[in-house]
C-alpha positions as CSV (number, residue, x, y, z in Angstrom):
1,M,38.9,142.6,189.9
2,P,37.9,141.4,193.5
3,T,40.9,141.4,195.9
4,P,41.0,138.6,198.5
5,I,41.9,139.4,202.1
6,L,44.0,136.5,203.4
7,M,44.5,135.3,207.0
8,P,47.7,137.0,207.9
9,A,50.8,135.4,209.3
10,L,51.5,137.5,212.4
11,S,54.7,135.8,213.2
12,P,57.2,133.5,211.3
13,T,56.0,130.5,213.2
14,M,52.2,131.1,213.1
15,E,50.2,128.4,211.2
16,E,46.7,129.3,212.3
17,G,44.7,131.6,214.5
18,T,41.3,132.7,215.7
19,L,39.4,135.3,213.9
20,A,38.2,137.0,217.0
21,K,36.3,140.0,215.7
22,W,35.3,141.8,212.5
23,N,35.3,145.6,212.7
24,V,33.5,145.9,209.3
25,K,30.5,144.2,207.7
26,E,29.6,143.3,204.1
27,G,29.0,146.5,202.1
28,D,31.3,148.7,204.2
29,S,33.9,150.9,202.4
30,V,37.5,150.6,203.7
31,S,40.7,152.5,203.0
32,S,44.3,151.3,203.2
33,G,45.3,151.2,206.8
34,D,41.8,150.8,208.3
35,V,41.6,148.2,211.0
36,I,39.2,145.6,209.7
37,A,39.6,142.7,212.1
38,E,41.2,141.3,215.2
39,I,43.2,138.0,215.1
40,E,44.0,135.9,218.2
41,T,47.3,133.9,218.2
42,D,48.6,131.8,221.1
43,K,50.0,134.8,223.0
44,A,48.5,138.0,221.5
45,T,45.5,139.7,219.9
46,M,46.5,141.6,216.8
47,E,44.7,144.1,214.6
48,V,44.5,143.5,210.9
49,E,44.7,146.5,208.6
50,A,43.4,146.7,205.0
51,V,46.2,146.9,202.4
52,D,43.9,148.2,199.7
53,E,40.8,150.4,199.4
54,G,37.4,149.1,198.3
55,K,34.1,147.7,199.5
56,V,33.8,144.6,201.6
57,G,32.1,142.3,199.1
58,K,31.8,139.1,201.2
59,I,33.1,137.8,204.5
60,F,33.9,134.1,204.3
61,V,35.0,133.4,207.9
62,A,32.7,134.4,210.8
63,E,34.1,136.1,213.8
64,G,34.9,133.7,216.6
65,T,36.1,131.0,214.2
66,E,39.1,129.0,215.6
67,G,41.8,127.2,213.6
68,V,41.8,129.5,210.6
69,K,44.9,128.6,208.5
70,V,47.4,131.3,207.4
71,N,46.8,132.5,203.8
72,V,43.2,131.3,203.6
73,P,40.9,134.0,202.2
74,I,38.7,135.4,205.0
75,A,37.0,138.1,203.0
76,V,37.1,139.9,199.6
77,L,37.3,143.6,198.6
78,L,35.4,144.9,195.5
79,E,36.6,147.9,193.4
80,D,34.3,150.6,192.2
81,G,31.7,149.3,189.8
82,E,32.1,145.7,191.0
83,S,29.4,143.7,192.7
84,A,29.1,140.4,194.6
85,D,28.3,138.7,191.3
86,D,31.9,139.4,190.2
87,I,33.4,137.2,193.0
88,D,34.8,133.9,191.6
89,L,34.6,131.6,194.7
90,A,36.4,128.8,192.9
91,S,39.4,130.9,192.2
92,L,39.5,132.3,195.7
93,D,39.6,128.7,197.2
94,T,37.9,129.7,200.4
95,S,38.0,126.0,201.5
96,G,41.6,126.6,202.5
97,G,43.3,124.9,199.6
98,G,46.2,126.3,197.5
99,G,49.6,124.9,198.5
100,T,50.2,124.2,202.1
101,A,47.6,126.6,203.5
102,K,44.7,124.2,203.9
103,S,42.1,125.1,206.4
104,D,40.2,122.8,208.7
105,A,38.2,125.7,210.0
106,P,34.4,125.3,209.5
107,K,32.9,127.7,207.0
108,E,29.5,129.3,207.2
109,E,27.2,128.1,204.5
110,A,26.0,130.7,202.0
111,A,22.5,131.9,202.5
112,P,19.9,130.6,199.9
113,A,19.8,132.9,196.8
114,E,16.7,134.9,196.0
115,K,14.5,133.4,193.4
116,S,14.1,135.0,190.0
117,T,10.6,136.2,191.0
118,G,12.2,138.5,193.5
119,T,10.8,136.6,196.5
120,A,13.4,136.1,199.2
121,A,14.1,132.6,200.5
122,P,12.5,131.9,203.9
123,A,14.9,132.3,206.8
124,A,15.7,129.2,208.9
125,S,13.5,128.8,212.0
126,A,14.9,128.5,215.5
127,A,13.8,124.9,215.6
128,S,15.9,124.0,212.5
129,A,19.0,126.0,213.7
130,P,22.0,123.9,214.7
131,S,22.6,123.2,218.4
132,P,25.7,124.7,220.1
133,A,26.5,121.3,221.6
134,N,28.3,118.6,219.6
135,A,28.1,114.8,220.0
136,N,30.4,114.8,223.0
137,G,28.3,117.3,224.9
138,R,30.8,120.1,224.6
139,I,29.5,123.6,223.8
140,L,30.7,124.9,220.5
141,A,31.5,128.6,221.2
142,S,34.2,131.0,220.3
143,P,36.8,132.0,223.0
144,L,35.4,135.5,223.1
145,A,31.8,134.3,223.5
146,K,32.9,132.0,226.3
147,R,34.7,134.8,228.1
148,I,31.7,137.1,227.9
149,A,29.3,134.4,229.0
150,E,31.5,133.5,231.9
151,Q,31.7,137.1,233.0
152,E,27.9,137.6,232.7
153,K,27.1,134.1,234.2
154,L,25.3,133.2,231.0
155,D,24.5,129.5,230.2
156,L,25.8,128.9,226.6
157,S,23.8,125.7,226.3
158,T,20.6,127.7,226.1
159,L,21.7,129.7,223.0
160,I,21.3,128.9,219.3
161,G,24.6,129.6,217.6
162,S,24.7,131.5,214.4
163,G,28.4,130.7,213.6
164,P,29.7,127.8,211.5
165,R,28.3,124.4,212.6
166,G,26.1,126.2,215.1
167,R,29.0,127.7,217.0
168,V,28.0,130.4,219.5
169,V,29.8,133.6,218.7
170,K,29.9,137.1,220.2
171,R,26.8,138.4,218.6
172,D,24.7,135.5,219.9
173,V,25.9,136.2,223.5
174,E,25.2,139.9,223.1
175,K,21.7,139.2,221.8
176,A,21.0,136.9,224.7
177,L,22.1,139.5,227.2
178,K,20.0,142.1,225.5
179,D,17.0,139.8,225.5
180,G,17.6,138.6,229.1
181,A,17.9,135.0,228.0
182,G,20.1,132.2,229.4
183,K,20.5,133.6,233.0
184,A,18.4,131.0,234.8
185,A,19.8,127.9,233.2
186,A,20.9,125.1,235.5
187,P,24.6,124.2,235.4
188,Q,25.6,121.3,233.1
189,A,27.3,118.2,234.2
190,Q,31.0,118.3,233.5
191,I,32.4,116.1,230.7
192,A,35.6,114.5,232.0
193,P,38.7,114.7,229.7
194,A,39.5,111.4,228.0
195,S,43.0,111.3,229.6
196,V,41.7,111.5,233.2
197,D,41.3,108.2,235.1
198,A,37.9,108.5,236.8
199,R,39.0,106.0,239.4
200,L,41.6,108.5,240.6
201,Y,39.6,111.7,240.0
202,P,35.8,111.4,239.9
203,P,34.3,114.0,237.4
204,D,32.6,115.8,240.2
205,S,35.8,116.3,242.2
206,Y,37.5,118.9,240.0
207,E,36.9,121.6,237.5
208,A,38.4,121.0,234.0
209,V,39.9,124.1,232.4
210,K,40.4,123.6,228.7
211,L,43.9,124.1,227.4
212,D,44.1,127.3,225.4
213,G,46.6,127.8,222.5
214,M,49.2,129.5,224.8
215,R,49.3,126.7,227.4
216,K,49.6,124.1,224.6
217,V,52.6,125.9,223.1
218,I,54.3,126.4,226.5
219,A,53.9,122.7,227.3
220,K,55.2,121.6,223.9
221,R,58.2,123.9,223.8
222,L,59.3,123.4,227.4
223,T,59.0,119.6,227.2
224,Q,61.0,119.8,224.0
225,S,63.6,122.0,225.6
226,F,64.0,120.1,228.9
227,N,63.6,116.5,227.8
228,Q,64.7,116.2,224.2
229,E,67.0,118.9,223.0
230,V,68.8,121.0,225.6
231,P,71.3,119.6,228.1
232,H,70.7,121.9,231.1
233,F,72.9,122.6,234.1
234,P,72.4,125.2,236.9
235,L,74.9,127.6,238.5
236,N,74.1,129.4,241.8
237,M,75.5,132.5,243.3
238,D,74.6,134.8,246.3
239,I,74.9,138.5,245.7
240,Q,74.7,141.4,248.1
241,L,72.3,144.2,247.3
242,D,73.0,146.9,249.9
243,N,74.9,149.2,247.6
244,L,72.3,148.8,244.8
245,L,69.4,149.5,247.2
246,A,71.1,152.7,248.4
247,A,71.8,153.8,244.8
248,R,68.3,153.0,243.7
249,S,66.9,155.1,246.6
250,R,69.1,158.1,245.7
251,M,68.1,157.9,242.0
252,N,64.4,157.6,242.7
253,A,64.7,160.7,245.0
254,T,65.7,162.7,242.0
255,S,62.5,161.9,240.1
256,P,60.0,164.6,239.5
257,K,56.7,164.1,241.4
258,D,54.7,163.8,238.3
259,G,54.7,164.5,234.5
260,D,56.5,162.7,231.7
261,G,59.9,162.8,233.4
262,A,58.7,161.0,236.5
263,F,60.2,157.5,237.1
264,K,60.5,154.8,239.8
265,L,63.3,152.4,239.3
266,S,62.9,148.8,240.5
267,V,65.6,146.3,241.6
268,N,64.6,144.3,238.4
269,D,65.6,147.3,236.2
270,F,69.1,147.1,237.7
271,I,69.1,143.4,237.2
272,L,68.3,143.7,233.5
273,K,70.9,146.4,232.9
274,A,73.5,144.4,234.8
275,S,72.6,141.3,232.8
276,A,73.2,143.2,229.5
277,M,76.5,144.6,230.7
278,A,77.6,141.1,231.9
279,L,76.7,139.6,228.5
280,K,78.9,142.3,226.8
281,A,81.7,141.5,229.2
282,V,81.4,137.8,228.5
283,P,80.2,137.5,224.9
284,Q,80.4,133.7,224.9
285,A,77.4,133.6,227.2
286,N,75.4,135.7,224.7
287,A,75.1,132.9,222.3
288,T,72.7,130.6,220.4
289,F,73.3,127.0,219.4
290,T,72.4,125.9,215.8
291,D,73.3,122.6,214.0
292,E,75.8,124.5,211.8
293,A,77.3,127.1,214.0
294,I,77.2,128.9,217.4
295,L,75.8,132.4,217.0
296,L,77.6,135.1,219.1
297,H,75.1,138.0,219.3
298,K,76.3,141.6,218.9
299,H,73.7,143.0,221.3
300,A,72.2,141.9,224.6
301,D,68.5,141.5,223.8
302,I,67.0,140.6,227.2
303,G,63.7,138.7,227.5
304,V,61.8,139.5,230.6
305,A,59.4,136.8,231.9
306,V,55.9,138.2,232.5
307,A,53.1,136.1,234.0
308,I,49.8,136.6,232.2
309,D,46.4,134.8,232.4
310,G,47.0,131.2,231.1
311,G,50.8,131.3,230.8
312,L,54.0,133.2,230.4
313,I,55.4,135.6,227.9
314,T,58.8,137.2,227.5
315,P,58.8,140.7,226.0
316,I,62.2,141.8,225.0
317,V,64.3,144.8,225.9
318,W,66.3,145.2,222.7
319,K,69.9,146.4,222.9
320,A,69.6,146.7,226.6
321,E,73.3,147.4,227.0
322,E,72.8,150.7,225.2
323,K,69.8,151.9,227.3
324,G,69.7,153.7,230.6
325,L,67.9,152.4,233.7
326,K,65.1,154.9,233.2
327,T,64.5,153.8,229.6
328,I,64.6,150.1,230.6
329,S,62.1,150.7,233.4
330,A,59.7,152.5,231.1
331,E,59.9,149.9,228.4
332,V,59.3,147.0,230.8
333,K,56.3,148.6,232.4
334,D,54.7,149.4,229.1
335,M,55.3,145.9,227.6
336,A,54.2,144.1,230.8
337,A,50.9,146.0,230.8
338,R,50.3,145.3,227.1
339,A,51.3,141.6,227.5
340,K,48.6,141.1,230.2
341,S,46.0,142.4,227.7
342,R,47.6,140.4,224.9
343,K,48.4,143.5,222.8
344,L,52.1,142.8,222.2
345,K,53.3,142.6,218.6
346,P,55.1,139.3,217.7
347,E,58.4,141.2,217.1
348,E,58.2,142.4,220.7
349,Y,58.4,138.9,222.3
350,Q,60.0,136.7,219.7
351,G,63.8,136.3,219.5
352,G,66.1,137.8,222.0
353,T,69.4,136.4,223.3
354,F,69.0,135.8,227.0
355,S,66.2,135.6,229.6
356,V,65.6,136.8,233.1
357,S,62.9,135.4,235.4
358,N,62.3,137.1,238.7
359,L,60.1,135.6,241.4
360,G,61.5,137.6,244.2
361,M,58.3,139.6,244.6
362,F,56.6,136.4,245.6
363,G,59.1,135.6,248.3
364,I,60.8,132.8,246.4
365,T,64.5,132.8,247.5
366,S,65.9,130.3,244.9
367,F,64.7,128.4,241.8
368,A,65.9,127.2,238.5
369,S,64.2,127.9,235.1
370,I,64.1,125.9,231.9
371,V,66.2,127.4,229.1
372,N,63.9,129.4,226.7
373,Q,65.2,128.4,223.3
374,P,66.9,129.8,221.2
375,H,68.6,131.5,224.1
376,G,71.8,130.0,225.5
377,A,70.9,130.7,229.1
378,I,68.2,132.0,231.5
379,M,68.8,133.6,234.9
380,S,66.4,133.0,237.8
381,V,66.3,135.7,240.4
382,G,65.2,135.2,244.0
383,A,64.1,137.6,246.7
384,G,66.5,139.9,248.5
385,E,66.5,139.1,252.2
386,Q,68.6,139.9,255.2
387,R,71.2,137.2,256.0
388,V,74.2,136.8,258.2
389,V,77.4,137.1,256.1
390,V,81.1,137.0,257.2
391,K,83.3,140.1,256.3
392,D,86.9,140.2,257.4
393,G,86.3,137.5,259.9
394,K,83.2,139.2,261.5
395,M,79.6,138.4,261.2
396,E,77.4,141.1,259.7
397,I,73.8,141.5,258.4
398,A,73.5,142.1,254.6
399,T,70.7,142.0,252.1
400,V,71.4,139.0,249.8
401,M,69.7,137.5,246.8
402,T,70.4,134.2,245.2
403,V,70.5,133.9,241.4
404,T,70.6,130.7,239.4
405,L,71.9,130.6,235.8
406,T,70.5,127.7,233.8
407,C,72.8,127.1,230.8
408,D,72.4,125.2,227.5
409,H,75.6,123.1,227.8
410,R,75.9,122.9,224.0
411,V,76.9,126.5,223.9
412,V,77.5,127.8,227.4
413,D,80.1,125.8,229.4
414,G,80.5,125.9,233.1
415,A,83.5,128.2,233.0
416,V,81.6,130.6,230.7
417,G,78.6,130.6,233.0
418,A,80.8,131.2,236.0
419,Q,82.5,134.2,234.3
420,F,79.1,135.7,233.4
421,L,77.8,135.4,237.0
422,N,81.0,137.0,238.4
423,A,80.6,139.9,236.0
424,F,76.9,140.2,236.9
425,K,77.8,140.2,240.6
426,T,80.3,143.0,240.1
427,F,77.7,145.2,238.4
428,I,75.1,144.5,241.0
429,E,77.3,144.9,244.1
430,E,78.9,148.0,242.7
431,P,76.3,149.7,240.4
432,A,78.7,152.5,239.5
433,A,80.7,149.9,237.5
434,M,78.0,149.9,234.9
435,L,79.1,153.4,234.0
436,L,82.6,152.4,233.1
């Protein structure tokens, strides 16, 4: 019998996503494990693999469709000997029904069936095709179509969309580029967001950049963390880096010039390792608050804040206390590169026990971050800079960085936070202590 392909849940918290691309078309044969589509969530683009073999009988959701609910059928596979006539649309519930997985995503209407005489129904003319602009003057287009159009300086208002409700999708943009259409269109007037007071900011005085899914999630979670749920408090400490910088220089000098064994350690690699070691030395700081209990984690799973287009993501170095500097360095470089192209898997950035945010490379000397739930604390790292310090009653020049530990007071008290910072300082100022 026909097998439905459902919109997958790519993470435990995912409720909906964008069907960015189909890698197959109706009539194609697929095998288990074949990549058939790409799904965009708030922070990543994930590949969807076929779990069964068969022939793609029908695609229900066009590529570029936003807001597709989890568990809604997006296509159907046919077994040998089956045809499109065997598909029971009512039982598949492509409208998004069936329990809690209701879909608000627009669906493409089925093409008129051929008459019994064998004459195909006439195709819709360009004049009768839906316009890509809705009643508010906004252009209905998929995120991928918008990105391509922006890069190619293509005016989407000149295109006729072939997606649901006349939405402009990737194939429409590619066809326009091939035909040389849409290049000479005049720029459209900007539609002001409803929440903007035009008396303060006239519409022609700014450019409105629509909130994407990632920025909405960041705004919601950080507001929830800072204003509603987590009582924050910061702890500051200055730490000298001279011994660490010397050790780093010696280690990097031992790296092969090229090949798989080559490496280049950063100060941040030492910070991540020292954070993990400090969490093991002060396990009360490696904790999560819940309504029923405080979770004391067995491993130091460190989230590393990485800035990407449109927001921030924290890929996780799992069991960092068990890994060497070279391994940590390689993992962070790999995950940061994939984060920026939104290729991280949900299990690579969800969870963790502690976060590190480093803005030292931008010259920031001191700052405080908002706790990234469900972590009990986050450490903000400033730039290392030469400062005058007093040693044995004498003034000397040392390379010093300031770190700020922001704690969730429900689980990490002031004394626990101070103990963590003292342990962290020991490992940074004397890197050899991490070998003990």
